[in-house]
mmCIF file of the N, C-alpha and C atoms, coordinates in Angstrom:
data_MODEL
# 
_entry.id   MODEL 
# 
loop_
_atom_site.group_PDB 
_atom_site.id 
_atom_site.type_symbol 
_atom_site.label_atom_id 
_atom_site.label_alt_id 
_atom_site.label_comp_id 
_atom_site.label_asym_id 
_atom_site.label_entity_id 
_atom_site.label_seq_id 
_atom_site.pdbx_PDB_ins_code 
_atom_site.Cartn_x 
_atom_site.Cartn_y 
_atom_site.Cartn_z 
_atom_site.occupancy 
_atom_site.B_iso_or_equiv 
_atom_site.pdbx_formal_charge 
_atom_site.auth_seq_id 
_atom_site.auth_comp_id 
_atom_site.auth_asym_id 
_atom_site.auth_atom_id 
_atom_site.pdbx_PDB_model_num 
ATOM 1   N N  . MET A 1 1  ? -12.092 -5.853  11.292 1.00 0.00 ? 1  MET A N  1 
ATOM 2   C CA . MET A 1 1  ? -11.340 -6.529  12.334 1.00 0.00 ? 1  MET A CA 1 
ATOM 3   C C  . MET A 1 1  ? -10.528 -5.486  13.094 1.00 0.00 ? 1  MET A C  1 
ATOM 4   N N  . GLU A 1 2  ? -10.820 -5.410  14.358 1.00 0.00 ? 2  GLU A N  1 
ATOM 5   C CA . GLU A 1 2  ? -10.088 -4.447  15.165 1.00 0.00 ? 2  GLU A CA 1 
ATOM 6   C C  . GLU A 1 2  ? -9.666  -5.104  16.470 1.00 0.00 ? 2  GLU A C  1 
ATOM 7   N N  . ILE A 1 3  ? -8.419  -4.873  16.832 1.00 0.00 ? 3  ILE A N  1 
ATOM 8   C CA . ILE A 1 3  ? -7.910  -5.413  18.088 1.00 0.00 ? 3  ILE A CA 1 
ATOM 9   C C  . ILE A 1 3  ? -8.187  -4.408  19.185 1.00 0.00 ? 3  ILE A C  1 
ATOM 10  N N  . ASN A 1 4  ? -8.776  -4.889  20.263 1.00 0.00 ? 4  ASN A N  1 
ATOM 11  C CA . ASN A 1 4  ? -9.022  -4.060  21.432 1.00 0.00 ? 4  ASN A CA 1 
ATOM 12  C C  . ASN A 1 4  ? -7.679  -3.576  21.981 1.00 0.00 ? 4  ASN A C  1 
ATOM 13  N N  . GLU A 1 5  ? -7.571  -2.271  22.233 1.00 0.00 ? 5  GLU A N  1 
ATOM 14  C CA . GLU A 1 5  ? -6.297  -1.678  22.664 1.00 0.00 ? 5  GLU A CA 1 
ATOM 15  C C  . GLU A 1 5  ? -5.789  -2.272  23.979 1.00 0.00 ? 5  GLU A C  1 
ATOM 16  N N  . ASP A 1 6  ? -6.681  -2.437  24.952 1.00 0.00 ? 6  ASP A N  1 
ATOM 17  C CA . ASP A 1 6  ? -6.276  -3.021  26.240 1.00 0.00 ? 6  ASP A CA 1 
ATOM 18  C C  . ASP A 1 6  ? -5.851  -4.474  26.075 1.00 0.00 ? 6  ASP A C  1 
ATOM 19  N N  . ALA A 1 7  ? -6.572  -5.208  25.236 1.00 0.00 ? 7  ALA A N  1 
ATOM 20  C CA . ALA A 1 7  ? -6.234  -6.614  24.994 1.00 0.00 ? 7  ALA A CA 1 
ATOM 21  C C  . ALA A 1 7  ? -4.851  -6.714  24.341 1.00 0.00 ? 7  ALA A C  1 
ATOM 22  N N  . LEU A 1 8  ? -4.560  -5.815  23.407 1.00 0.00 ? 8  LEU A N  1 
ATOM 23  C CA . LEU A 1 8  ? -3.253  -5.830  22.746 1.00 0.00 ? 8  LEU A CA 1 
ATOM 24  C C  . LEU A 1 8  ? -2.133  -5.547  23.740 1.00 0.00 ? 8  LEU A C  1 
ATOM 25  N N  . LYS A 1 9  ? -2.338  -4.581  24.631 1.00 0.00 ? 9  LYS A N  1 
ATOM 26  C CA . LYS A 1 9  ? -1.333  -4.279  25.661 1.00 0.00 ? 9  LYS A CA 1 
ATOM 27  C C  . LYS A 1 9  ? -1.105  -5.497  26.548 1.00 0.00 ? 9  LYS A C  1 
ATOM 28  N N  . ASN A 1 10 ? -2.192  -6.150  26.948 1.00 0.00 ? 10 ASN A N  1 
ATOM 29  C CA . ASN A 1 10 ? -2.069  -7.349  27.783 1.00 0.00 ? 10 ASN A CA 1 
ATOM 30  C C  . ASN A 1 10 ? -1.312  -8.442  27.056 1.00 0.00 ? 10 ASN A C  1 
ATOM 31  N N  . PHE A 1 11 ? -1.615  -8.624  25.766 1.00 0.00 ? 11 PHE A N  1 
ATOM 32  C CA . PHE A 1 11 ? -0.923  -9.638  24.972 1.00 0.00 ? 11 PHE A CA 1 
ATOM 33  C C  . PHE A 1 11 ? 0.566   -9.307  24.863 1.00 0.00 ? 11 PHE A C  1 
ATOM 34  N N  . GLN A 1 12 ? 0.888   -8.054  24.588 1.00 0.00 ? 12 GLN A N  1 
ATOM 35  C CA . GLN A 1 12 ? 2.283   -7.662  24.410 1.00 0.00 ? 12 GLN A CA 1 
ATOM 36  C C  . GLN A 1 12 ? 3.082   -7.803  25.709 1.00 0.00 ? 12 GLN A C  1 
ATOM 37  N N  . ASN A 1 13 ? 2.405   -7.783  26.849 1.00 0.00 ? 13 ASN A N  1 
ATOM 38  C CA . ASN A 1 13 ? 3.059   -7.970  28.140 1.00 0.00 ? 13 ASN A CA 1 
ATOM 39  C C  . ASN A 1 13 ? 3.115   -9.436  28.549 1.00 0.00 ? 13 ASN A C  1 
ATOM 40  N N  . SER A 1 14 ? 2.570   -10.317 27.725 1.00 0.00 ? 14 SER A N  1 
ATOM 41  C CA . SER A 1 14 ? 2.563   -11.746 28.040 1.00 0.00 ? 14 SER A CA 1 
ATOM 42  C C  . SER A 1 14 ? 3.832   -12.399 27.491 1.00 0.00 ? 14 SER A C  1 
ATOM 43  N N  . LYS A 1 15 ? 3.951   -13.697 27.746 1.00 0.00 ? 15 LYS A N  1 
ATOM 44  C CA . LYS A 1 15 ? 5.129   -14.429 27.256 1.00 0.00 ? 15 LYS A CA 1 
ATOM 45  C C  . LYS A 1 15 ? 4.963   -14.895 25.808 1.00 0.00 ? 15 LYS A C  1 
ATOM 46  N N  . PHE A 1 16 ? 3.805   -14.647 25.224 1.00 0.00 ? 16 PHE A N  1 
ATOM 47  C CA . PHE A 1 16 ? 3.513   -15.108 23.867 1.00 0.00 ? 16 PHE A CA 1 
ATOM 48  C C  . PHE A 1 16 ? 3.815   -14.023 22.838 1.00 0.00 ? 16 PHE A C  1 
ATOM 49  N N  . ASP A 1 17 ? 4.020   -14.446 21.600 1.00 0.00 ? 17 ASP A N  1 
ATOM 50  C CA . ASP A 1 17 ? 4.158   -13.497 20.509 1.00 0.00 ? 17 ASP A CA 1 
ATOM 51  C C  . ASP A 1 17 ? 3.683   -14.141 19.212 1.00 0.00 ? 17 ASP A C  1 
ATOM 52  N N  . PHE A 1 18 ? 3.353   -13.287 18.256 1.00 0.00 ? 18 PHE A N  1 
ATOM 53  C CA . PHE A 1 18 ? 2.985   -13.741 16.924 1.00 0.00 ? 18 PHE A CA 1 
ATOM 54  C C  . PHE A 1 18 ? 4.115   -13.407 15.969 1.00 0.00 ? 18 PHE A C  1 
ATOM 55  N N  . VAL A 1 19 ? 4.390   -14.315 15.034 1.00 0.00 ? 19 VAL A N  1 
ATOM 56  C CA . VAL A 1 19 ? 5.339   -14.063 13.955 1.00 0.00 ? 19 VAL A CA 1 
ATOM 57  C C  . VAL A 1 19 ? 4.675   -14.465 12.641 1.00 0.00 ? 19 VAL A C  1 
ATOM 58  N N  . ASP A 1 20 ? 5.184   -13.902 11.546 1.00 0.00 ? 20 ASP A N  1 
ATOM 59  C CA . ASP A 1 20 ? 4.660   -14.300 10.244 1.00 0.00 ? 20 ASP A CA 1 
ATOM 60  C C  . ASP A 1 20 ? 5.442   -15.506 9.733  1.00 0.00 ? 20 ASP A C  1 
ATOM 61  N N  . ALA A 1 21 ? 5.133   -15.932 8.529  1.00 0.00 ? 21 ALA A N  1 
ATOM 62  C CA . ALA A 1 21 ? 5.749   -17.141 7.968  1.00 0.00 ? 21 ALA A CA 1 
ATOM 63  C C  . ALA A 1 21 ? 7.258   -16.999 7.798  1.00 0.00 ? 21 ALA A C  1 
ATOM 64  N N  . LYS A 1 22 ? 7.749   -15.770 7.758  1.00 0.00 ? 22 LYS A N  1 
ATOM 65  C CA . LYS A 1 22 ? 9.188   -15.529 7.608  1.00 0.00 ? 22 LYS A CA 1 
ATOM 66  C C  . LYS A 1 22 ? 9.857   -15.281 8.959  1.00 0.00 ? 22 LYS A C  1 
ATOM 67  N N  . ASP A 1 23 ? 9.129   -15.558 10.038 1.00 0.00 ? 23 ASP A N  1 
ATOM 68  C CA . ASP A 1 23 ? 9.629   -15.417 11.400 1.00 0.00 ? 23 ASP A CA 1 
ATOM 69  C C  . ASP A 1 23 ? 9.846   -13.961 11.812 1.00 0.00 ? 23 ASP A C  1 
ATOM 70  N N  . ASN A 1 24 ? 9.143   -13.041 11.151 1.00 0.00 ? 24 ASN A N  1 
ATOM 71  C CA . ASN A 1 24 ? 9.210   -11.621 11.497 1.00 0.00 ? 24 ASN A CA 1 
ATOM 72  C C  . ASN A 1 24 ? 8.137   -11.284 12.514 1.00 0.00 ? 24 ASN A C  1 
ATOM 73  N N  . ASP A 1 25 ? 8.428   -10.318 13.387 1.00 0.00 ? 25 ASP A N  1 
ATOM 74  C CA . ASP A 1 25 ? 7.402   -9.838  14.312 1.00 0.00 ? 25 ASP A CA 1 
ATOM 75  C C  . ASP A 1 25 ? 6.228   -9.292  13.516 1.00 0.00 ? 25 ASP A C  1 
ATOM 76  N N  . VAL A 1 26 ? 5.051   -9.357  14.113 1.00 0.00 ? 26 VAL A N  1 
ATOM 77  C CA . VAL A 1 26 ? 3.827   -8.950  13.433 1.00 0.00 ? 26 VAL A CA 1 
ATOM 78  C C  . VAL A 1 26 ? 3.511   -7.490  13.727 1.00 0.00 ? 26 VAL A C  1 
ATOM 79  N N  . ASP A 1 27 ? 3.169   -6.744  12.683 1.00 0.00 ? 27 ASP A N  1 
ATOM 80  C CA . ASP A 1 27 ? 2.676   -5.377  12.824 1.00 0.00 ? 27 ASP A CA 1 
ATOM 81  C C  . ASP A 1 27 ? 1.159   -5.483  12.957 1.00 0.00 ? 27 ASP A C  1 
ATOM 82  N N  . PHE A 1 28 ? 0.659   -5.334  14.179 1.00 0.00 ? 28 PHE A N  1 
ATOM 83  C CA . PHE A 1 28 ? -0.758  -5.562  14.437 1.00 0.00 ? 28 PHE A CA 1 
ATOM 84  C C  . PHE A 1 28 ? -1.666  -4.528  13.772 1.00 0.00 ? 28 PHE A C  1 
ATOM 85  N N  . SER A 1 29 ? -1.106  -3.409  13.336 1.00 0.00 ? 29 SER A N  1 
ATOM 86  C CA . SER A 1 29 ? -1.921  -2.412  12.642 1.00 0.00 ? 29 SER A CA 1 
ATOM 87  C C  . SER A 1 29 ? -1.984  -2.690  11.146 1.00 0.00 ? 29 SER A C  1 
ATOM 88  N N  . ASN A 1 30 ? -1.288  -3.740  10.712 1.00 0.00 ? 30 ASN A N  1 
ATOM 89  C CA . ASN A 1 30 ? -1.226  -4.037  9.283  1.00 0.00 ? 30 ASN A CA 1 
ATOM 90  C C  . ASN A 1 30 ? -1.332  -5.545  9.042  1.00 0.00 ? 30 ASN A C  1 
ATOM 91  N N  . LEU A 1 31 ? -2.328  -6.184  9.640  1.00 0.00 ? 31 LEU A N  1 
ATOM 92  C CA . LEU A 1 31 ? -2.532  -7.620  9.433  1.00 0.00 ? 31 LEU A CA 1 
ATOM 93  C C  . LEU A 1 31 ? -3.106  -7.849  8.038  1.00 0.00 ? 31 LEU A C  1 
ATOM 94  N N  . SER A 1 32 ? -2.721  -8.956  7.430  1.00 0.00 ? 32 SER A N  1 
ATOM 95  C CA . SER A 1 32 ? -3.173  -9.247  6.070  1.00 0.00 ? 32 SER A CA 1 
ATOM 96  C C  . SER A 1 32 ? -3.725  -10.665 5.989  1.00 0.00 ? 32 SER A C  1 
ATOM 97  N N  . ASP A 1 33 ? -4.786  -10.814 5.219  1.00 0.00 ? 33 ASP A N  1 
ATOM 98  C CA . ASP A 1 33 ? -5.351  -12.148 5.000  1.00 0.00 ? 33 ASP A CA 1 
ATOM 99  C C  . ASP A 1 33 ? -4.488  -12.974 4.051  1.00 0.00 ? 33 ASP A C  1 
ATOM 100 N N  . ASP A 1 34 ? -3.508  -12.342 3.426  1.00 0.00 ? 34 ASP A N  1 
ATOM 101 C CA . ASP A 1 34 ? -2.612  -13.046 2.512  1.00 0.00 ? 34 ASP A CA 1 
ATOM 102 C C  . ASP A 1 34 ? -1.439  -13.697 3.231  1.00 0.00 ? 34 ASP A C  1 
ATOM 103 N N  . VAL A 1 35 ? -1.338  -13.471 4.533  1.00 0.00 ? 35 VAL A N  1 
ATOM 104 C CA . VAL A 1 35 ? -0.213  -13.957 5.324  1.00 0.00 ? 35 VAL A CA 1 
ATOM 105 C C  . VAL A 1 35 ? -0.740  -14.929 6.373  1.00 0.00 ? 35 VAL A C  1 
ATOM 106 N N  . THR A 1 36 ? 0.056   -15.967 6.676  1.00 0.00 ? 36 THR A N  1 
ATOM 107 C CA . THR A 1 36 ? -0.293  -16.836 7.800  1.00 0.00 ? 36 THR A CA 1 
ATOM 108 C C  . THR A 1 36 ? 0.614   -16.474 8.971  1.00 0.00 ? 36 THR A C  1 
ATOM 109 N N  . TYR A 1 37 ? 0.067   -16.621 10.163 1.00 0.00 ? 37 TYR A N  1 
ATOM 110 C CA . TYR A 1 37 ? 0.760   -16.228 11.380 1.00 0.00 ? 37 TYR A CA 1 
ATOM 111 C C  . TYR A 1 37 ? 0.916   -17.419 12.308 1.00 0.00 ? 37 TYR A C  1 
ATOM 112 N N  . THR A 1 38 ? 1.904   -17.319 13.184 1.00 0.00 ? 38 THR A N  1 
ATOM 113 C CA . THR A 1 38 ? 2.176   -18.368 14.161 1.00 0.00 ? 38 THR A CA 1 
ATOM 114 C C  . THR A 1 38 ? 2.197   -17.749 15.550 1.00 0.00 ? 38 THR A C  1 
ATOM 115 N N  . LEU A 1 39 ? 1.475   -18.370 16.473 1.00 0.00 ? 39 LEU A N  1 
ATOM 116 C CA . LEU A 1 39 ? 1.508   -17.968 17.874 1.00 0.00 ? 39 LEU A CA 1 
ATOM 117 C C  . LEU A 1 39 ? 2.579   -18.795 18.559 1.00 0.00 ? 39 LEU A C  1 
ATOM 118 N N  . ARG A 1 40 ? 3.519   -18.111 19.239 1.00 0.00 ? 40 ARG A N  1 
ATOM 119 C CA . ARG A 1 40 ? 4.621   -18.813 19.888 1.00 0.00 ? 40 ARG A CA 1 
ATOM 120 C C  . ARG A 1 40 ? 4.690   -18.474 21.370 1.00 0.00 ? 40 ARG A C  1 
ATOM 121 N N  . ASP A 1 41 ? 5.244   -19.417 22.098 1.00 0.00 ? 41 ASP A N  1 
ATOM 122 C CA . ASP A 1 41 ? 5.634   -19.234 23.498 1.00 0.00 ? 41 ASP A CA 1 
ATOM 123 C C  . ASP A 1 41 ? 7.143   -19.382 23.499 1.00 0.00 ? 41 ASP A C  1 
ATOM 124 N N  . GLY A 1 42 ? 7.850   -18.264 23.379 1.00 0.00 ? 42 GLY A N  1 
ATOM 125 C CA . GLY A 1 42 ? 9.291   -18.336 23.175 1.00 0.00 ? 42 GLY A CA 1 
ATOM 126 C C  . GLY A 1 42 ? 9.557   -18.906 21.795 1.00 0.00 ? 42 GLY A C  1 
ATOM 127 N N  . GLU A 1 43 ? 10.269  -20.031 21.738 1.00 0.00 ? 43 GLU A N  1 
ATOM 128 C CA . GLU A 1 43 ? 10.527  -20.696 20.459 1.00 0.00 ? 43 GLU A CA 1 
ATOM 129 C C  . GLU A 1 43 ? 9.528   -21.816 20.172 1.00 0.00 ? 43 GLU A C  1 
ATOM 130 N N  . THR A 1 44 ? 8.672   -22.114 21.133 1.00 0.00 ? 44 THR A N  1 
ATOM 131 C CA . THR A 1 44 ? 7.699   -23.198 20.988 1.00 0.00 ? 44 THR A CA 1 
ATOM 132 C C  . THR A 1 44 ? 6.460   -22.712 20.246 1.00 0.00 ? 44 THR A C  1 
ATOM 133 N N  . VAL A 1 45 ? 6.082   -23.429 19.191 1.00 0.00 ? 45 VAL A N  1 
ATOM 134 C CA . VAL A 1 45 ? 4.885   -23.094 18.429 1.00 0.00 ? 45 VAL A CA 1 
ATOM 135 C C  . VAL A 1 45 ? 3.653   -23.560 19.198 1.00 0.00 ? 45 VAL A C  1 
ATOM 136 N N  . VAL A 1 46 ? 2.744   -22.629 19.453 1.00 0.00 ? 46 VAL A N  1 
ATOM 137 C CA . VAL A 1 46 ? 1.489   -22.938 20.136 1.00 0.00 ? 46 VAL A CA 1 
ATOM 138 C C  . VAL A 1 46 ? 0.408   -23.234 19.105 1.00 0.00 ? 46 VAL A C  1 
ATOM 139 N N  . GLU A 1 47 ? 0.321   -22.380 18.085 1.00 0.00 ? 47 GLU A N  1 
ATOM 140 C CA . GLU A 1 47 ? -0.651  -22.586 17.006 1.00 0.00 ? 47 GLU A CA 1 
ATOM 141 C C  . GLU A 1 47 ? -0.064  -22.012 15.727 1.00 0.00 ? 47 GLU A C  1 
ATOM 142 N N  . ASP A 1 48 ? -0.233  -22.743 14.640 1.00 0.00 ? 48 ASP A N  1 
ATOM 143 C CA . ASP A 1 48 ? 0.366   -22.371 13.362 1.00 0.00 ? 48 ASP A CA 1 
ATOM 144 C C  . ASP A 1 48 ? -0.719  -22.149 12.314 1.00 0.00 ? 48 ASP A C  1 
ATOM 145 N N  . ASP A 1 49 ? -0.362  -21.551 11.200 1.00 0.00 ? 49 ASP A N  1 
ATOM 146 C CA . ASP A 1 49 ? -1.260  -21.334 10.060 1.00 0.00 ? 49 ASP A CA 1 
ATOM 147 C C  . ASP A 1 49 ? -2.511  -20.542 10.429 1.00 0.00 ? 49 ASP A C  1 
ATOM 148 N N  . MET A 1 50 ? -2.330  -19.512 11.206 1.00 0.00 ? 50 MET A N  1 
ATOM 149 C CA . MET A 1 50 ? -3.452  -18.659 11.607 1.00 0.00 ? 50 MET A CA 1 
ATOM 150 C C  . MET A 1 50 ? -3.618  -17.517 10.608 1.00 0.00 ? 50 MET A C  1 
ATOM 151 N N  . LYS A 1 51 ? -4.856  -17.149 10.335 1.00 0.00 ? 51 LYS A N  1 
ATOM 152 C CA . LYS A 1 51 ? -5.163  -16.016 9.469  1.00 0.00 ? 51 LYS A CA 1 
ATOM 153 C C  . LYS A 1 51 ? -5.331  -14.761 10.333 1.00 0.00 ? 51 LYS A C  1 
ATOM 154 N N  . ALA A 1 52 ? -5.436  -13.603 9.703  1.00 0.00 ? 52 ALA A N  1 
ATOM 155 C CA . ALA A 1 52 ? -5.554  -12.336 10.423 1.00 0.00 ? 52 ALA A CA 1 
ATOM 156 C C  . ALA A 1 52 ? -6.721  -12.357 11.411 1.00 0.00 ? 52 ALA A C  1 
ATOM 157 N N  . LYS A 1 53 ? -7.865  -12.892 10.999 1.00 0.00 ? 53 LYS A N  1 
ATOM 158 C CA . LYS A 1 53 ? -9.038  -12.951 11.889 1.00 0.00 ? 53 LYS A CA 1 
ATOM 159 C C  . LYS A 1 53 ? -8.735  -13.799 13.119 1.00 0.00 ? 53 LYS A C  1 
ATOM 160 N N  . ASP A 1 54 ? -7.991  -14.887 12.950 1.00 0.00 ? 54 ASP A N  1 
ATOM 161 C CA . ASP A 1 54 ? -7.622  -15.744 14.085 1.00 0.00 ? 54 ASP A CA 1 
ATOM 162 C C  . ASP A 1 54 ? -6.748  -14.985 15.081 1.00 0.00 ? 54 ASP A C  1 
ATOM 163 N N  . VAL A 1 55 ? -5.822  -14.179 14.552 1.00 0.00 ? 55 VAL A N  1 
ATOM 164 C CA . VAL A 1 55 ? -4.942  -13.384 15.407 1.00 0.00 ? 55 VAL A CA 1 
ATOM 165 C C  . VAL A 1 55 ? -5.771  -12.390 16.223 1.00 0.00 ? 55 VAL A C  1 
ATOM 166 N N  . VAL A 1 56 ? -6.651  -11.661 15.547 1.00 0.00 ? 56 VAL A N  1 
ATOM 167 C CA . VAL A 1 56 ? -7.502  -10.674 16.211 1.00 0.00 ? 56 VAL A CA 1 
ATOM 168 C C  . VAL A 1 56 ? -8.386  -11.348 17.249 1.00 0.00 ? 56 VAL A C  1 
ATOM 169 N N  . ASP A 1 57 ? -9.029  -12.439 16.886 1.00 0.00 ? 57 ASP A N  1 
ATOM 170 C CA . ASP A 1 57 ? -9.915  -13.146 17.815 1.00 0.00 ? 57 ASP A CA 1 
ATOM 171 C C  . ASP A 1 57 ? -9.151  -13.670 19.027 1.00 0.00 ? 57 ASP A C  1 
ATOM 172 N N  . THR A 1 58 ? -7.970  -14.217 18.809 1.00 0.00 ? 58 THR A N  1 
ATOM 173 C CA . THR A 1 58 ? -7.167  -14.747 19.914 1.00 0.00 ? 58 THR A CA 1 
ATOM 174 C C  . THR A 1 58 ? -6.815  -13.644 20.894 1.00 0.00 ? 58 THR A C  1 
ATOM 175 N N  . ILE A 1 59 ? -6.338  -12.525 20.391 1.00 0.00 ? 59 ILE A N  1 
ATOM 176 C CA . ILE A 1 59 ? -5.951  -11.428 21.284 1.00 0.00 ? 59 ILE A CA 1 
ATOM 177 C C  . ILE A 1 59 ? -7.163  -10.853 22.004 1.00 0.00 ? 59 ILE A C  1 
ATOM 178 N N  . ASN A 1 60 ? -8.230  -10.572 21.272 1.00 0.00 ? 60 ASN A N  1 
ATOM 179 C CA . ASN A 1 60 ? -9.419  -9.988  21.898 1.00 0.00 ? 60 ASN A CA 1 
ATOM 180 C C  . ASN A 1 60 ? -10.063 -10.940 22.901 1.00 0.00 ? 60 ASN A C  1 
ATOM 181 N N  . ASN A 1 61 ? -10.150 -12.213 22.557 1.00 0.00 ? 61 ASN A N  1 
ATOM 182 C CA . ASN A 1 61 ? -10.846 -13.173 23.423 1.00 0.00 ? 61 ASN A CA 1 
ATOM 183 C C  . ASN A 1 61 ? -10.016 -13.594 24.620 1.00 0.00 ? 61 ASN A C  1 
ATOM 184 N N  . GLU A 1 62 ? -8.722  -13.756 24.444 1.00 0.00 ? 62 GLU A N  1 
ATOM 185 C CA . GLU A 1 62 ? -7.889  -14.258 25.521 1.00 0.00 ? 62 GLU A CA 1 
ATOM 186 C C  . GLU A 1 62 ? -7.270  -13.174 26.401 1.00 0.00 ? 62 GLU A C  1 
ATOM 187 N N  . TYR A 1 63 ? -7.057  -12.010 25.834 1.00 0.00 ? 63 TYR A N  1 
ATOM 188 C CA . TYR A 1 63 ? -6.364  -10.949 26.583 1.00 0.00 ? 63 TYR A CA 1 
ATOM 189 C C  . TYR A 1 63 ? -7.243  -9.741  26.861 1.00 0.00 ? 63 TYR A C  1 
ATOM 190 N N  . GLY A 1 64 ? -8.470  -9.779  26.408 1.00 0.00 ? 64 GLY A N  1 
ATOM 191 C CA . GLY A 1 64 ? -9.395  -8.682  26.664 1.00 0.00 ? 64 GLY A CA 1 
ATOM 192 C C  . GLY A 1 64 ? -10.366 -8.990  27.789 1.00 0.00 ? 64 GLY A C  1 
ATOM 193 N N  . LYS A 1 65 ? -10.142 -10.100 28.444 1.00 0.00 ? 65 LYS A N  1 
ATOM 194 C CA . LYS A 1 65 ? -11.056 -10.514 29.513 1.00 0.00 ? 65 LYS A CA 1 
ATOM 195 C C  . LYS A 1 65 ? -10.838 -9.669  30.762 1.00 0.00 ? 65 LYS A C  1 
ATOM 196 N N  . THR A 1 66 ? -11.923 -9.359  31.430 1.00 0.00 ? 66 THR A N  1 
ATOM 197 C CA . THR A 1 66 ? -11.846 -8.652  32.705 1.00 0.00 ? 66 THR A CA 1 
ATOM 198 C C  . THR A 1 66 ? -11.900 -9.673  33.816 1.00 0.00 ? 66 THR A C  1 
ATOM 199 N N  . ILE A 1 67 ? -11.003 -9.535  34.745 1.00 0.00 ? 67 ILE A N  1 
ATOM 200 C CA . ILE A 1 67 ? -10.965 -10.475 35.870 1.00 0.00 ? 67 ILE A CA 1 
ATOM 201 C C  . ILE A 1 67 ? -11.454 -9.760  37.117 1.00 0.00 ? 67 ILE A C  1 
ATOM 202 N N  . ASN A 1 68 ? -12.472 -10.302 37.732 1.00 0.00 ? 68 ASN A N  1 
ATOM 203 C CA . ASN A 1 68 ? -12.990 -9.730  38.975 1.00 0.00 ? 68 ASN A CA 1 
ATOM 204 C C  . ASN A 1 68 ? -12.334 -10.410 40.156 1.00 0.00 ? 68 ASN A C  1 
ATOM 205 N N  . VAL A 1 69 ? -11.795 -9.616  41.069 1.00 0.00 ? 69 VAL A N  1 
ATOM 206 C CA . VAL A 1 69 ? -11.176 -10.177 42.272 1.00 0.00 ? 69 VAL A CA 1 
ATOM 207 C C  . VAL A 1 69 ? -11.784 -9.611  43.509 1.00 0.00 ? 69 VAL A C  1 
# 
């Protein structure tokens, strides 16, 4: 599981963030399958109980897209 570098930068510049079950910021270089993660928009929970693969897939799929203009 590897997060695309450009996708991660795009995600980090967005209004969303991931936290672990203890409400700590996520270290994307050290994701663990033993931990569940929460995607938030500020204090609002967008998706809960996510595994490491879900985090990677969300960032790569949603923030790694190329937009043609």
